[in-house]
C-alpha positions, 0 to 999 in steps of 0.5 A, a space after each residue: 500500499 502507498 502511503 502518503 509518507 511514501 509518495 512524499 519520499 519519492 517526490 523528495 528523492 526525485 527532486 534531489 536527484 534531479 538537483 545533483 544529477 546534471 554534474 553542474 554546481 548551483 546553490 540550492 534554495 531549499 523550502 520547508 514548510 511546517 504546519 505553522 511556519 515557512 523557511 527558506 534557505 540557500 545551501 552550498 552542499 559542497 561546503 555544507 553551509 547555509 549562505 542566506 535564510 529567511 523564515 516566517 520567525 524573522 524579526 523584519 516580519 514581526 514588524 509587519 504584523 501578519 496574522 500568521 506564518 502560515 498563509 500565502 501572503 507570508 510566503 511571498 514575503 518570505 520569497 522576496 526577502 531571501 532573494 533580496 538577501 541573496 542578491 545582496 550576497 552576490 548570488 543570482 542563480 540557483 536551483 529550486 529545492 521544493 523538498 517533496 512538497 507539491 508545487 502549488 500554494 504557499 510553495 508556489 507563492 514563495 517561488 514566484 516572488 523570489 523570481 520576481 525579486 530577481 532570483 533566477 531558476 
């Protein structure tokens, strides 16, 4: 029987295989969505470090008085914020790693706003 967790693991493995299969080293824009918050970070896998990160728990977002960290508007702001921080750090091109999540809703909103803010993927 194929469970929800097995489908999730399959999607996650398939995405990771595509990211590392091409042999070209690109930084990875990794997105994690929990039940209450959303997190995005740009990771250099060869060095094993996080270069840029943004989440719905950032102090900059607390000033904007958002209702919660789990709506689509917050995801758009997180995407824009991580893109601005990446461009400030000199990063323009990344691979998008949705972490096994379906490209819909909050994940899509984050990706679209990051593209609009100047990241290429």
